[in-house]
PQR file of N, CA, C, O and H, with PARSE charges and radii, in Angstrom:
ATOM      1  N   MET A   1      19.134  23.418  -8.673 -0.4000 1.5000
ATOM      2  CA  MET A   1      19.058  21.985  -8.486 -0.0000 2.0000
ATOM      3  C   MET A   1      19.172  21.305  -9.837  0.5500 1.7000
ATOM      4  O   MET A   1      18.535  21.710 -10.809 -0.5500 1.4000
ATOM      5  N   GLU A   2      19.974  20.290  -9.881 -0.4000 1.5000
ATOM      6  CA  GLU A   2      20.150  19.526 -11.105 -0.0000 2.0000
ATOM      7  C   GLU A   2      19.600  18.122 -10.904  0.5500 1.7000
ATOM      8  O   GLU A   2      19.876  17.475  -9.893 -0.5500 1.4000
ATOM      9  H   GLU A   2      20.491  19.961  -9.091  0.4000 1.0000
ATOM     10  N   CYS A   3      18.839  17.668 -11.848 -0.4000 1.5000
ATOM     11  CA  CYS A   3      18.245  16.335 -11.765 -0.0000 2.0000
ATOM     12  C   CYS A   3      18.807  15.490 -12.901  0.5500 1.7000
ATOM     13  O   CYS A   3      18.404  15.631 -14.056 -0.5500 1.4000
ATOM     14  H   CYS A   3      18.615  18.194 -12.669  0.4000 1.0000
ATOM     15  N   ALA A   4      19.725  14.627 -12.563 -0.4000 1.5000
ATOM     16  CA  ALA A   4      20.365  13.789 -13.575 -0.0000 2.0000
ATOM     17  C   ALA A   4      19.474  12.597 -13.920  0.5500 1.7000
ATOM     18  O   ALA A   4      18.811  12.031 -13.050 -0.5500 1.4000
ATOM     19  H   ALA A   4      20.052  14.512 -11.625  0.4000 1.0000
ATOM     20  N   GLU A   5      19.466  12.234 -15.169 -0.4000 1.5000
ATOM     21  CA  GLU A   5      18.704  11.069 -15.636 -0.0000 2.0000
ATOM     22  C   GLU A   5      19.402   9.800 -15.160  0.5500 1.7000
ATOM     23  O   GLU A   5      20.592   9.603 -15.407 -0.5500 1.4000
ATOM     24  H   GLU A   5      20.004  12.694 -15.875  0.4000 1.0000
ATOM     25  N   THR A   6      18.660   8.954 -14.484 -0.4000 1.5000
ATOM     26  CA  THR A   6      19.183   7.662 -14.045 -0.0000 2.0000
ATOM     27  C   THR A   6      18.205   6.583 -14.469  0.5500 1.7000
ATOM     28  O   THR A   6      17.047   6.873 -14.770 -0.5500 1.4000
ATOM     29  H   THR A   6      17.693   9.113 -14.283  0.4000 1.0000
ATOM     30  N   ASP A   7      18.659   5.356 -14.495 -0.4000 1.5000
ATOM     31  CA  ASP A   7      17.757   4.245 -14.815 -0.0000 2.0000
ATOM     32  C   ASP A   7      16.646   4.145 -13.773  0.5500 1.7000
ATOM     33  O   ASP A   7      15.504   3.835 -14.113 -0.5500 1.4000
ATOM     34  H   ASP A   7      19.599   5.121 -14.250  0.4000 1.0000
ATOM     35  N   GLU A   8      16.972   4.405 -12.515 -0.4000 1.5000
ATOM     36  CA  GLU A   8      15.978   4.341 -11.449 -0.0000 2.0000
ATOM     37  C   GLU A   8      14.886   5.399 -11.654  0.5500 1.7000
ATOM     38  O   GLU A   8      13.700   5.109 -11.498 -0.5500 1.4000
ATOM     39  H   GLU A   8      17.900   4.657 -12.240  0.4000 1.0000
ATOM     40  N   LEU A   9      15.291   6.614 -12.001 -0.4000 1.5000
ATOM     41  CA  LEU A   9      14.328   7.685 -12.251 -0.0000 2.0000
ATOM     42  C   LEU A   9      13.472   7.372 -13.475  0.5500 1.7000
ATOM     43  O   LEU A   9      12.261   7.589 -13.457 -0.5500 1.4000
ATOM     44  H   LEU A   9      16.255   6.849 -12.127  0.4000 1.0000
ATOM     45  N   LYS A  10      14.085   6.874 -14.519 -0.4000 1.5000
ATOM     46  CA  LYS A  10      13.349   6.505 -15.731 -0.0000 2.0000
ATOM     47  C   LYS A  10      12.315   5.418 -15.414  0.5500 1.7000
ATOM     48  O   LYS A  10      11.168   5.506 -15.853 -0.5500 1.4000
ATOM     49  H   LYS A  10      15.069   6.698 -14.533  0.4000 1.0000
ATOM     50  N   HIS A  11      12.714   4.411 -14.663 -0.4000 1.5000
ATOM     51  CA  HIS A  11      11.800   3.327 -14.289 -0.0000 2.0000
ATOM     52  C   HIS A  11      10.636   3.870 -13.451  0.5500 1.7000
ATOM     53  O   HIS A  11       9.485   3.482 -13.652 -0.5500 1.4000
ATOM     54  H   HIS A  11      13.645   4.340 -14.307  0.4000 1.0000
ATOM     55  N   PHE A  12      10.948   4.769 -12.511 -0.4000 1.5000
ATOM     56  CA  PHE A  12       9.903   5.347 -11.666 -0.0000 2.0000
ATOM     57  C   PHE A  12       8.886   6.114 -12.503  0.5500 1.7000
ATOM     58  O   PHE A  12       7.681   5.960 -12.303 -0.5500 1.4000
ATOM     59  H   PHE A  12      11.883   5.084 -12.348  0.4000 1.0000
ATOM     60  N   ARG A  13       9.353   6.933 -13.433 -0.4000 1.5000
ATOM     61  CA  ARG A  13       8.436   7.697 -14.300 -0.0000 2.0000
ATOM     62  C   ARG A  13       7.559   6.754 -15.120  0.5500 1.7000
ATOM     63  O   ARG A  13       6.362   6.998 -15.271 -0.5500 1.4000
ATOM     64  H   ARG A  13      10.332   7.058 -13.595  0.4000 1.0000
ATOM     65  N   GLU A  14       8.138   5.692 -15.646 -0.4000 1.5000
ATOM     66  CA  GLU A  14       7.353   4.716 -16.417 -0.0000 2.0000
ATOM     67  C   GLU A  14       6.302   4.051 -15.544  0.5500 1.7000
ATOM     68  O   GLU A  14       5.167   3.847 -15.974 -0.5500 1.4000
ATOM     69  H   GLU A  14       9.111   5.494 -15.524  0.4000 1.0000
ATOM     70  N   GLU A  15       6.683   3.711 -14.314 -0.4000 1.5000
ATOM     71  CA  GLU A  15       5.749   3.085 -13.385 -0.0000 2.0000
ATOM     72  C   GLU A  15       4.570   4.023 -13.091  0.5500 1.7000
ATOM     73  O   GLU A  15       3.418   3.588 -13.079 -0.5500 1.4000
ATOM     74  H   GLU A  15       7.605   3.876 -13.965  0.4000 1.0000
ATOM     75  N   VAL A  16       4.856   5.292 -12.857 -0.4000 1.5000
ATOM     76  CA  VAL A  16       3.807   6.273 -12.584 -0.0000 2.0000
ATOM     77  C   VAL A  16       2.898   6.429 -13.796  0.5500 1.7000
ATOM     78  O   VAL A  16       1.675   6.409 -13.656 -0.5500 1.4000
ATOM     79  H   VAL A  16       5.792   5.645 -12.867  0.4000 1.0000
ATOM     80  N   ARG A  17       3.474   6.583 -14.977 -0.4000 1.5000
ATOM     81  CA  ARG A  17       2.670   6.739 -16.201 -0.0000 2.0000
ATOM     82  C   ARG A  17       1.775   5.523 -16.435  0.5500 1.7000
ATOM     83  O   ARG A  17       0.595   5.666 -16.755 -0.5500 1.4000
ATOM     84  H   ARG A  17       4.467   6.600 -15.091  0.4000 1.0000
ATOM     85  N   ASP A  18       2.339   4.337 -16.274 -0.4000 1.5000
ATOM     86  CA  ASP A  18       1.555   3.106 -16.477 -0.0000 2.0000
ATOM     87  C   ASP A  18       0.403   3.031 -15.490  0.5500 1.7000
ATOM     88  O   ASP A  18      -0.715   2.674 -15.860 -0.5500 1.4000
ATOM     89  H   ASP A  18       3.297   4.221 -16.013  0.4000 1.0000
ATOM     90  N   TRP A  19       0.677   3.367 -14.232 -0.4000 1.5000
ATOM     91  CA  TRP A  19      -0.374   3.306 -13.230 -0.0000 2.0000
ATOM     92  C   TRP A  19      -1.472   4.317 -13.536  0.5500 1.7000
ATOM     93  O   TRP A  19      -2.656   3.990 -13.465 -0.5500 1.4000
ATOM     94  H   TRP A  19       1.585   3.657 -13.932  0.4000 1.0000
ATOM     95  N   LEU A  20      -1.082   5.547 -13.877 -0.4000 1.5000
ATOM     96  CA  LEU A  20      -2.076   6.566 -14.203 -0.0000 2.0000
ATOM     97  C   LEU A  20      -2.901   6.173 -15.422  0.5500 1.7000
ATOM     98  O   LEU A  20      -4.120   6.344 -15.425 -0.5500 1.4000
ATOM     99  H   LEU A  20      -0.120   5.812 -13.935  0.4000 1.0000
ATOM    100  N   ASP A  21      -2.258   5.655 -16.446 -0.4000 1.5000
ATOM    101  CA  ASP A  21      -2.995   5.221 -17.643 -0.0000 2.0000
ATOM    102  C   ASP A  21      -4.033   4.164 -17.301  0.5500 1.7000
ATOM    103  O   ASP A  21      -5.131   4.168 -17.857 -0.5500 1.4000
ATOM    104  H   ASP A  21      -1.268   5.516 -16.444  0.4000 1.0000
ATOM    105  N   ALA A  22      -3.698   3.269 -16.398 -0.4000 1.5000
ATOM    106  CA  ALA A  22      -4.606   2.181 -16.043 -0.0000 2.0000
ATOM    107  C   ALA A  22      -5.675   2.585 -15.030  0.5500 1.7000
ATOM    108  O   ALA A  22      -6.729   1.953 -14.970 -0.5500 1.4000
ATOM    109  H   ALA A  22      -2.806   3.266 -15.945  0.4000 1.0000
ATOM    110  N   ASN A  23      -5.421   3.633 -14.228 -0.4000 1.5000
ATOM    111  CA  ASN A  23      -6.295   3.914 -13.090 -0.0000 2.0000
ATOM    112  C   ASN A  23      -6.946   5.282 -13.056  0.5500 1.7000
ATOM    113  O   ASN A  23      -7.834   5.507 -12.233 -0.5500 1.4000
ATOM    114  H   ASN A  23      -4.565   4.146 -14.277  0.4000 1.0000
ATOM    115  N   LYS A  24      -6.546   6.193 -13.906 -0.4000 1.5000
ATOM    116  CA  LYS A  24      -7.144   7.539 -13.854 -0.0000 2.0000
ATOM    117  C   LYS A  24      -8.642   7.436 -14.145  0.5500 1.7000
ATOM    118  O   LYS A  24      -9.080   6.541 -14.867 -0.5500 1.4000
ATOM    119  H   LYS A  24      -5.825   6.010 -14.575  0.4000 1.0000
ATOM    120  N   PRO A  25      -9.414   8.349 -13.583 -0.5600 1.5000
ATOM    121  CA  PRO A  25     -10.863   8.301 -13.812  0.2800 2.0000
ATOM    122  C   PRO A  25     -11.196   8.334 -15.304  0.5500 1.7000
ATOM    123  O   PRO A  25     -10.565   9.048 -16.084 -0.5500 1.4000
ATOM    124  N   LYS A  26     -12.191   7.554 -15.675 -0.4000 1.5000
ATOM    125  CA  LYS A  26     -12.607   7.464 -17.081 -0.0000 2.0000
ATOM    126  C   LYS A  26     -13.664   8.511 -17.433  0.5500 1.7000
ATOM    127  O   LYS A  26     -13.945   8.747 -18.608 -0.5500 1.4000
ATOM    128  H   LYS A  26     -12.704   6.975 -15.042  0.4000 1.0000
ATOM    129  N   THR A  27     -14.240   9.129 -16.418 -0.4000 1.5000
ATOM    130  CA  THR A  27     -15.277  10.137 -16.642 -0.0000 2.0000
ATOM    131  C   THR A  27     -14.792  11.490 -16.141  0.5500 1.7000
ATOM    132  O   THR A  27     -13.855  11.574 -15.347 -0.5500 1.4000
ATOM    133  H   THR A  27     -14.012   8.937 -15.464  0.4000 1.0000
ATOM    134  N   GLU A  28     -15.444  12.548 -16.616 -0.4000 1.5000
ATOM    135  CA  GLU A  28     -15.113  13.891 -16.150 -0.0000 2.0000
ATOM    136  C   GLU A  28     -15.661  14.104 -14.748  0.5500 1.7000
ATOM    137  O   GLU A  28     -16.634  13.469 -14.341 -0.5500 1.4000
ATOM    138  H   GLU A  28     -16.205  12.481 -17.261  0.4000 1.0000
ATOM    139  N   ARG A  29     -15.027  15.001 -14.024 -0.4000 1.5000
ATOM    140  CA  ARG A  29     -15.489  15.349 -12.685 -0.0000 2.0000
ATOM    141  C   ARG A  29     -16.814  16.091 -12.797  0.5500 1.7000
ATOM    142  O   ARG A  29     -16.922  17.032 -13.584 -0.5500 1.4000
ATOM    143  H   ARG A  29     -14.237  15.517 -14.355  0.4000 1.0000
ATOM    144  N   PRO A  30     -17.824  15.691 -12.028 -0.5600 1.5000
ATOM    145  CA  PRO A  30     -19.141  16.327 -12.101  0.2800 2.0000
ATOM    146  C   PRO A  30     -19.091  17.801 -11.712  0.5500 1.7000
ATOM    147  O   PRO A  30     -18.141  18.258 -11.077 -0.5500 1.4000
ATOM    148  N   ASN A  31     -20.122  18.530 -12.100 -0.4000 1.5000
ATOM    149  CA  ASN A  31     -20.220  19.947 -11.767 -0.0000 2.0000
ATOM    150  C   ASN A  31     -20.929  20.193 -10.437  0.5500 1.7000
ATOM    151  O   ASN A  31     -20.739  21.240  -9.818 -0.5500 1.4000
ATOM    152  H   ASN A  31     -20.894  18.159 -12.616  0.4000 1.0000
ATOM    153  N   ASP A  32     -21.742  19.239  -9.994 -0.4000 1.5000
ATOM    154  CA  ASP A  32     -22.480  19.454  -8.748 -0.0000 2.0000
ATOM    155  C   ASP A  32     -21.625  19.048  -7.545  0.5500 1.7000
ATOM    156  O   ASP A  32     -20.789  18.150  -7.639 -0.5500 1.4000
ATOM    157  H   ASP A  32     -21.897  18.389 -10.497  0.4000 1.0000
ATOM    158  N   PHE A  33     -21.848  19.721  -6.419 -0.4000 1.5000
ATOM    159  CA  PHE A  33     -21.026  19.532  -5.229 -0.0000 2.0000
ATOM    160  C   PHE A  33     -21.017  18.087  -4.738  0.5500 1.7000
ATOM    161  O   PHE A  33     -19.953  17.528  -4.472 -0.5500 1.4000
ATOM    162  H   PHE A  33     -22.527  20.451  -6.343  0.4000 1.0000
ATOM    163  N   ALA A  34     -22.187  17.486  -4.618 -0.4000 1.5000
ATOM    164  CA  ALA A  34     -22.272  16.107  -4.124 -0.0000 2.0000
ATOM    165  C   ALA A  34     -21.538  15.158  -5.068  0.5500 1.7000
ATOM    166  O   ALA A  34     -20.843  14.248  -4.619 -0.5500 1.4000
ATOM    167  H   ALA A  34     -23.052  17.941  -4.834  0.4000 1.0000
ATOM    168  N   GLY A  35     -21.692  15.369  -6.368 -0.4000 1.5000
ATOM    169  CA  GLY A  35     -20.996  14.535  -7.342 -0.0000 2.0000
ATOM    170  C   GLY A  35     -19.491  14.702  -7.272  0.5500 1.7000
ATOM    171  O   GLY A  35     -18.744  13.738  -7.443 -0.5500 1.4000
ATOM    172  H   GLY A  35     -22.257  16.109  -6.733  0.4000 1.0000
ATOM    173  N   GLN A  36     -19.039  15.936  -7.018 -0.4000 1.5000
ATOM    174  CA  GLN A  36     -17.601  16.188  -6.886 -0.0000 2.0000
ATOM    175  C   GLN A  36     -17.022  15.482  -5.675  0.5500 1.7000
ATOM    176  O   GLN A  36     -15.938  14.903  -5.745 -0.5500 1.4000
ATOM    177  H   GLN A  36     -19.646  16.719  -6.879  0.4000 1.0000
ATOM    178  N   ILE A  37     -17.744  15.530  -4.565 -0.4000 1.5000
ATOM    179  CA  ILE A  37     -17.278  14.860  -3.343 -0.0000 2.0000
ATOM    180  C   ILE A  37     -17.132  13.363  -3.593  0.5500 1.7000
ATOM    181  O   ILE A  37     -16.111  12.772  -3.242 -0.5500 1.4000
ATOM    182  H   ILE A  37     -18.624  16.000  -4.508  0.4000 1.0000
ATOM    183  N   GLU A  38     -18.145  12.749  -4.196 -0.4000 1.5000
ATOM    184  CA  GLU A  38     -18.090  11.315  -4.472 -0.0000 2.0000
ATOM    185  C   GLU A  38     -16.951  10.980  -5.446  0.5500 1.7000
ATOM    186  O   GLU A  38     -16.210  10.019  -5.240 -0.5500 1.4000
ATOM    187  H   GLU A  38     -18.975  13.229  -4.481  0.4000 1.0000
ATOM    188  N   PHE A  39     -16.827  11.775  -6.491 -0.4000 1.5000
ATOM    189  CA  PHE A  39     -15.769  11.570  -7.481 -0.0000 2.0000
ATOM    190  C   PHE A  39     -14.393  11.655  -6.819  0.5500 1.7000
ATOM    191  O   PHE A  39     -13.547  10.784  -7.019 -0.5500 1.4000
ATOM    192  H   PHE A  39     -17.429  12.556  -6.658  0.4000 1.0000
ATOM    193  N   ASP A  40     -14.176  12.711  -6.027 -0.4000 1.5000
ATOM    194  CA  ASP A  40     -12.885  12.923  -5.370 -0.0000 2.0000
ATOM    195  C   ASP A  40     -12.564  11.799  -4.391  0.5500 1.7000
ATOM    196  O   ASP A  40     -11.429  11.325  -4.334 -0.5500 1.4000
ATOM    197  H   ASP A  40     -14.864  13.419  -5.864  0.4000 1.0000
ATOM    198  N   ARG A  41     -13.553  11.379  -3.630 -0.4000 1.5000
ATOM    199  CA  ARG A  41     -13.322  10.280  -2.665 -0.0000 2.0000
ATOM    200  C   ARG A  41     -12.977   8.985  -3.385  0.5500 1.7000
ATOM    201  O   ARG A  41     -12.090   8.247  -2.953 -0.5500 1.4000
ATOM    202  H   ARG A  41     -14.475  11.764  -3.676  0.4000 1.0000
ATOM    203  N   ASN A  42     -13.673   8.708  -4.476 -0.4000 1.5000
ATOM    204  CA  ASN A  42     -13.359   7.493  -5.235 -0.0000 2.0000
ATOM    205  C   ASN A  42     -11.952   7.544  -5.806  0.5500 1.7000
ATOM    206  O   ASN A  42     -11.239   6.540  -5.779 -0.5500 1.4000
ATOM    207  H   ASN A  42     -14.393   9.307  -4.827  0.4000 1.0000
ATOM    208  N   TRP A  43     -11.538   8.698  -6.324 -0.4000 1.5000
ATOM    209  CA  TRP A  43     -10.192   8.856  -6.875 -0.0000 2.0000
ATOM    210  C   TRP A  43      -9.143   8.734  -5.772  0.5500 1.7000
ATOM    211  O   TRP A  43      -8.103   8.105  -5.966 -0.5500 1.4000
ATOM    212  H   TRP A  43     -12.117   9.514  -6.346  0.4000 1.0000
ATOM    213  N   GLN A  44      -9.416   9.331  -4.626 -0.4000 1.5000
ATOM    214  CA  GLN A  44      -8.492   9.214  -3.506 -0.0000 2.0000
ATOM    215  C   GLN A  44      -8.379   7.771  -3.026  0.5500 1.7000
ATOM    216  O   GLN A  44      -7.293   7.317  -2.666 -0.5500 1.4000
ATOM    217  H   GLN A  44     -10.261   9.842  -4.469  0.4000 1.0000
ATOM    218  N   ARG A  45      -9.483   7.061  -3.021 -0.4000 1.5000
ATOM    219  CA  ARG A  45      -9.469   5.641  -2.627 -0.0000 2.0000
ATOM    220  C   ARG A  45      -8.638   4.830  -3.618  0.5500 1.7000
ATOM    221  O   ARG A  45      -7.860   3.966  -3.214 -0.5500 1.4000
ATOM    222  H   ARG A  45     -10.365   7.429  -3.313  0.4000 1.0000
ATOM    223  N   THR A  46      -8.796   5.101  -4.897 -0.4000 1.5000
ATOM    224  CA  THR A  46      -8.011   4.412  -5.928 -0.0000 2.0000
ATOM    225  C   THR A  46      -6.524   4.667  -5.723  0.5500 1.7000
ATOM    226  O   THR A  46      -5.711   3.747  -5.813 -0.5500 1.4000
ATOM    227  H   THR A  46      -9.428   5.803  -5.225  0.4000 1.0000
ATOM    228  N   GLN A  47      -6.171   5.923  -5.446 -0.4000 1.5000
ATOM    229  CA  GLN A  47      -4.766   6.255  -5.201 -0.0000 2.0000
ATOM    230  C   GLN A  47      -4.244   5.523  -3.962  0.5500 1.7000
ATOM    231  O   GLN A  47      -3.140   4.978  -3.977 -0.5500 1.4000
ATOM    232  H   GLN A  47      -6.831   6.670  -5.373  0.4000 1.0000
ATOM    233  N   PHE A  48      -5.034   5.514  -2.903 -0.4000 1.5000
ATOM    234  CA  PHE A  48      -4.644   4.825  -1.668 -0.0000 2.0000
ATOM    235  C   PHE A  48      -4.420   3.341  -1.923  0.5500 1.7000
ATOM    236  O   PHE A  48      -3.390   2.785  -1.541 -0.5500 1.4000
ATOM    237  H   PHE A  48      -5.930   5.957  -2.891  0.4000 1.0000
ATOM    238  N   GLU A  49      -5.387   2.705  -2.569 -0.4000 1.5000
ATOM    239  CA  GLU A  49      -5.293   1.271  -2.821 -0.0000 2.0000
ATOM    240  C   GLU A  49      -4.118   0.927  -3.732  0.5500 1.7000
ATOM    241  O   GLU A  49      -3.563  -0.168  -3.638 -0.5500 1.4000
ATOM    242  H   GLU A  49      -6.223   3.156  -2.880  0.4000 1.0000
ATOM    243  N   GLY A  50      -3.735   1.849  -4.612 -0.4000 1.5000
ATOM    244  CA  GLY A  50      -2.607   1.620  -5.497 -0.0000 2.0000
ATOM    245  C   GLY A  50      -1.269   1.991  -4.890  0.5500 1.7000
ATOM    246  O   GLY A  50      -0.224   1.774  -5.502 -0.5500 1.4000
ATOM    247  H   GLY A  50      -4.186   2.739  -4.688  0.4000 1.0000
ATOM    248  N   GLY A  51      -1.296   2.552  -3.680 -0.4000 1.5000
ATOM    249  CA  GLY A  51      -0.056   2.948  -3.025 -0.0000 2.0000
ATOM    250  C   GLY A  51       0.445   4.318  -3.449  0.5500 1.7000
ATOM    251  O   GLY A  51       1.616   4.640  -3.247 -0.5500 1.4000
ATOM    252  H   GLY A  51      -2.146   2.727  -3.182  0.4000 1.0000
ATOM    253  N   TRP A  52      -0.432   5.129  -4.036 -0.4000 1.5000
ATOM    254  CA  TRP A  52      -0.018   6.443  -4.528 -0.0000 2.0000
ATOM    255  C   TRP A  52      -0.647   7.598  -3.760  0.5500 1.7000
ATOM    256  O   TRP A  52      -0.606   8.735  -4.231 -0.5500 1.4000
ATOM    257  H   TRP A  52      -1.383   4.868  -4.200  0.4000 1.0000
ATOM    258  N   ALA A  53      -1.222   7.343  -2.600 -0.4000 1.5000
ATOM    259  CA  ALA A  53      -1.827   8.421  -1.819 -0.0000 2.0000
ATOM    260  C   ALA A  53      -0.767   9.386  -1.303  0.5500 1.7000
ATOM    261  O   ALA A  53      -1.007  10.591  -1.237 -0.5500 1.4000
ATOM    262  H   ALA A  53      -1.256   6.420  -2.217  0.4000 1.0000
ATOM    263  N   GLY A  54       0.347   8.891  -0.954 -0.4000 1.5000
ATOM    264  CA  GLY A  54       1.492   9.686  -0.481 -0.0000 2.0000
ATOM    265  C   GLY A  54       2.708   8.803  -0.608  0.5500 1.7000
ATOM    266  O   GLY A  54       2.934   7.941   0.241 -0.5500 1.4000
ATOM    267  H   GLY A  54       0.542   7.911  -1.008  0.4000 1.0000
ATOM    268  N   ILE A  55       3.489   8.993  -1.637 -0.4000 1.5000
ATOM    269  CA  ILE A  55       4.529   8.005  -1.953 -0.0000 2.0000
ATOM    270  C   ILE A  55       5.593   7.874  -0.870  0.5500 1.7000
ATOM    271  O   ILE A  55       6.289   6.860  -0.815 -0.5500 1.4000
ATOM    272  H   ILE A  55       3.305   9.693  -2.327  0.4000 1.0000
ATOM    273  N   SER A  56       5.732   8.873  -0.010 -0.4000 1.5000
ATOM    274  CA  SER A  56       6.713   8.747   1.072 -0.0000 2.0000
ATOM    275  C   SER A  56       6.095   8.128   2.328  0.5500 1.7000
ATOM    276  O   SER A  56       6.805   7.831   3.289 -0.5500 1.4000
ATOM    277  H   SER A  56       5.166   9.697  -0.054  0.4000 1.0000
ATOM    278  N   TRP A  57       4.772   7.934   2.321 -0.4000 1.5000
ATOM    279  CA  TRP A  57       4.117   7.317   3.469 -0.0000 2.0000
ATOM    280  C   TRP A  57       4.421   5.826   3.497  0.5500 1.7000
ATOM    281  O   TRP A  57       4.731   5.241   2.459 -0.5500 1.4000
ATOM    282  H   TRP A  57       4.195   8.175   1.540  0.4000 1.0000
ATOM    283  N   PRO A  58       4.338   5.206   4.659 -0.5600 1.5000
ATOM    284  CA  PRO A  58       4.481   3.746   4.739  0.2800 2.0000
ATOM    285  C   PRO A  58       3.393   3.055   3.917  0.5500 1.7000
ATOM    286  O   PRO A  58       2.292   3.585   3.771 -0.5500 1.4000
ATOM    287  N   LYS A  59       3.697   1.893   3.391 -0.4000 1.5000
ATOM    288  CA  LYS A  59       2.749   1.160   2.540 -0.0000 2.0000
ATOM    289  C   LYS A  59       1.419   0.881   3.244  0.5500 1.7000
ATOM    290  O   LYS A  59       0.365   0.911   2.609 -0.5500 1.4000
ATOM    291  H   LYS A  59       4.592   1.462   3.510  0.4000 1.0000
ATOM    292  N   GLU A  60       1.465   0.613   4.544 -0.4000 1.5000
ATOM    293  CA  GLU A  60       0.220   0.307   5.256 -0.0000 2.0000
ATOM    294  C   GLU A  60      -0.701   1.514   5.380  0.5500 1.7000
ATOM    295  O   GLU A  60      -1.855   1.373   5.786 -0.5500 1.4000
ATOM    296  H   GLU A  60       2.322   0.590   5.059  0.4000 1.0000
ATOM    297  N   TYR A  61      -0.203   2.697   5.036 -0.4000 1.5000
ATOM    298  CA  TYR A  61      -1.021   3.909   5.064 -0.0000 2.0000
ATOM    299  C   TYR A  61      -1.271   4.473   3.679  0.5500 1.7000
ATOM    300  O   TYR A  61      -1.623   5.645   3.539 -0.5500 1.4000
ATOM    301  H   TYR A  61       0.734   2.812   4.706  0.4000 1.0000
ATOM    302  N   GLY A  62      -1.095   3.654   2.657 -0.4000 1.5000
ATOM    303  CA  GLY A  62      -1.420   4.070   1.293 -0.0000 2.0000
ATOM    304  C   GLY A  62      -0.272   4.648   0.503  0.5500 1.7000
ATOM    305  O   GLY A  62      -0.488   5.227  -0.562 -0.5500 1.4000
ATOM    306  H   GLY A  62      -0.810   2.702   2.771  0.4000 1.0000
ATOM    307  N   GLY A  63       0.937   4.507   0.993 -0.4000 1.5000
ATOM    308  CA  GLY A  63       2.106   5.048   0.298 -0.0000 2.0000
ATOM    309  C   GLY A  63       2.940   3.978  -0.381  0.5500 1.7000
ATOM    310  O   GLY A  63       2.541   2.818  -0.480 -0.5500 1.4000
ATOM    311  H   GLY A  63       1.113   4.036   1.858  0.4000 1.0000
ATOM    312  N   GLN A  64       4.093   4.390  -0.839 -0.4000 1.5000
ATOM    313  CA  GLN A  64       5.026   3.469  -1.494 -0.0000 2.0000
ATOM    314  C   GLN A  64       6.221   3.158  -0.578  0.5500 1.7000
ATOM    315  O   GLN A  64       7.019   2.272  -0.882 -0.5500 1.4000
ATOM    316  H   GLN A  64       4.418   5.333  -0.758  0.4000 1.0000
ATOM    317  N   GLY A  65       6.342   3.879   0.527 -0.4000 1.5000
ATOM    318  CA  GLY A  65       7.447   3.662   1.444 -0.0000 2.0000
ATOM    319  C   GLY A  65       8.736   4.347   1.020  0.5500 1.7000
ATOM    320  O   GLY A  65       9.801   4.063   1.569 -0.5500 1.4000
ATOM    321  H   GLY A  65       5.694   4.599   0.774  0.4000 1.0000
ATOM    322  N   TYR A  66       8.649   5.259   0.033 -0.4000 1.5000
ATOM    323  CA  TYR A  66       9.840   6.000  -0.374 -0.0000 2.0000
ATOM    324  C   TYR A  66      10.141   7.063   0.677  0.5500 1.7000
ATOM    325  O   TYR A  66       9.232   7.710   1.198 -0.5500 1.4000
ATOM    326  H   TYR A  66       7.784   5.490  -0.413  0.4000 1.0000
ATOM    327  N   ALA A  67      11.379   7.229   0.970 -0.4000 1.5000
ATOM    328  CA  ALA A  67      11.763   8.249   1.969 -0.0000 2.0000
ATOM    329  C   ALA A  67      12.582   9.333   1.325  0.5500 1.7000
ATOM    330  O   ALA A  67      12.998  10.276   1.999 -0.5500 1.4000
ATOM    331  H   ALA A  67      12.117   6.703   0.547  0.4000 1.0000
TER
END
């Protein structure tokens, strides 16, 4: 498989990097089970609200609508 560089691909990568820089968790994932569950759920919620839960999913379900 060959992946050619396009302006669209470059823009998409920049968009992903910018979003991650602004939204990635600021703290380390806890070591205890309950803390991990809470941490993971909060991160998943952030991804959903930002439209990055599943980028091929429809926007109303937390995706970007990419097919």
